[in-house]
C-alpha positions as CSV (number, residue, x, y, z in Angstrom):
1,M,158.2,61.5,144.9
2,T,161.2,60.2,146.8
3,G,160.8,57.2,149.1
4,T,157.0,56.8,148.5
5,R,157.2,53.8,146.0
6,A,155.4,50.6,146.8
7,W,157.7,48.0,148.3
8,T,159.2,45.6,146.0
9,P,161.8,43.1,147.4
10,L,165.3,43.3,146.0
11,S,166.8,40.8,143.7
12,A,169.2,38.2,144.9
13,D,171.9,40.0,142.8
14,R,171.3,43.3,144.5
15,I,171.2,41.6,147.9
16,E,174.6,40.2,147.2
17,Q,176.0,43.3,146.1
18,Y,174.8,45.1,149.2
19,R,176.2,42.3,151.3
20,R,179.7,42.5,149.6
21,R,179.8,46.4,150.1
22,L,178.8,46.1,153.7
23,I,181.4,43.4,154.5
24,E,184.1,45.6,152.7
25,E,183.0,48.7,154.8
26,R,183.0,46.6,157.9
27,Q,186.6,45.4,157.1
28,R,187.7,49.1,156.4
29,L,186.2,50.3,159.7
30,I,187.9,47.5,161.7
31,R,191.3,48.2,160.2
32,L,190.7,52.0,161.1
33,L,189.7,51.1,164.7
34,D,192.6,48.6,165.1
35,P,194.8,49.8,168.2
36,D,197.7,49.9,165.8
37,G,195.6,51.7,163.1
38,D,195.6,55.3,162.0
39,L,192.9,56.6,164.4
40,N,194.5,55.2,167.6
41,A,197.9,56.2,169.0
42,S,199.1,54.4,172.1
43,S,200.3,57.9,173.6
44,V,200.7,61.4,172.7
45,T,204.3,60.9,172.3
46,A,203.5,58.2,169.8
47,A,201.1,60.5,168.0
48,D,203.6,63.3,167.7
49,G,206.8,61.6,167.4
50,D,208.4,63.2,170.5
51,L,210.7,61.0,172.6
52,T,209.4,62.3,176.0
53,N,206.4,63.5,177.5
54,W,207.9,66.7,178.5
55,P,206.5,69.5,176.3
56,F,209.0,72.0,175.1
57,H,206.3,74.6,174.9
58,L,202.8,75.0,176.4
59,A,201.6,75.3,172.8
60,D,202.8,72.0,172.0
61,Q,201.0,70.4,175.0
62,G,197.8,72.1,173.7
63,T,198.3,70.9,170.2
64,D,198.8,67.3,171.5
65,A,195.6,67.4,173.6
66,I,193.6,68.6,170.5
67,E,195.0,66.0,168.3
68,Q,194.3,63.3,170.9
69,E,190.8,64.5,171.4
70,T,190.2,64.7,167.6
71,G,191.3,61.1,167.4
72,F,188.8,60.1,170.0
73,H,186.0,61.7,168.2
74,L,186.9,60.1,164.9
75,A,187.1,56.7,166.6
76,S,183.8,57.2,168.3
77,R,182.2,58.2,164.9
78,E,183.8,55.2,163.2
79,S,182.6,53.0,166.0
80,R,178.9,54.1,165.5
81,L,179.3,53.6,161.8
82,L,180.5,50.0,162.5
83,M,177.6,49.4,164.7
84,H,175.2,50.6,161.8
85,V,177.0,48.4,159.3
86,D,176.8,45.5,161.6
87,A,173.1,46.1,162.2
88,A,172.5,46.3,158.4
89,L,174.3,43.0,157.9
90,Q,172.3,41.3,160.6
91,R,169.0,42.6,158.9
92,L,170.4,41.4,155.4
93,Y,171.1,37.8,156.8
94,K,168.1,37.6,159.1
95,T,165.5,39.0,156.7
96,P,166.9,39.6,153.2
97,E,163.4,39.9,151.6
98,T,162.8,43.1,153.6
99,F,166.2,44.6,153.1
100,G,165.8,48.1,151.5
101,R,162.4,48.6,153.2
102,C,162.0,51.6,155.5
103,E,161.7,50.5,159.1
104,S,159.4,53.3,159.9
105,C,156.8,53.6,157.2
106,G,157.6,50.3,155.2
107,N,157.9,52.1,151.9
108,A,160.8,51.3,149.6
109,I,164.0,53.1,150.3
110,D,165.2,54.8,147.1
111,R,167.8,52.7,145.4
112,E,170.0,55.9,145.0
113,R,169.9,56.3,148.8
114,L,170.6,52.7,149.4
115,D,173.3,52.6,146.9
116,A,175.0,55.6,148.6
117,I,174.4,54.4,152.1
118,P,173.8,50.6,152.2
119,H,173.4,50.5,156.0
120,V,170.5,53.0,155.9
121,R,167.3,52.0,157.8
122,L,164.9,54.8,156.9
123,C,163.6,56.4,153.7
124,I,164.4,60.1,153.1
125,E,161.0,61.3,154.3
126,C,161.2,59.3,157.6
127,M,164.7,60.5,158.1
128,K,163.8,64.2,157.6
129,G,161.0,63.6,160.1
130,A,163.2,62.0,162.7
131,E,165.7,64.8,162.3
132,T,162.9,67.4,162.8
133,G,161.2,65.6,165.6
134,R,158.1,64.8,163.6
135,E,156.2,61.6,164.1
136,P,156.9,58.9,161.6
137,P,154.1,57.7,159.4
138,V,152.1,54.7,160.6
139,R,153.4,51.6,158.9
140,E,150.6,49.5,157.3
141,V,150.4,45.8,158.5
142,G,151.4,43.2,155.9
143,P,154.4,42.4,153.8
């Protein structure tokens, strides 16, 4: 069954692989969120290449507004992802011996899930429970 394996700490090599991947992802996100990066435009005119703020047509103004709003949503999403990556790096540096362990139930997070999403905090069962509003299982005391 997925995510119900007993906890076994990750090897030092696996920890280093996750650390490198998280740092690379953090750098990618910072580049995206850079004020001069792809997700941010200093103004609507900079975003669409117009020389003035005077729209030639109302549809142009609507398109500009939608593109700007889309950029804000993408930046917000990327900012949240950066926050999760930073939290994962903090967990990795602070308690590497528990990295890859579900914060809710204490079981091992499947390696496939951890490989796909190295900043993940919950096993698949606890994540499903969180999404549906179910109470997470009680974590046993101990390592």
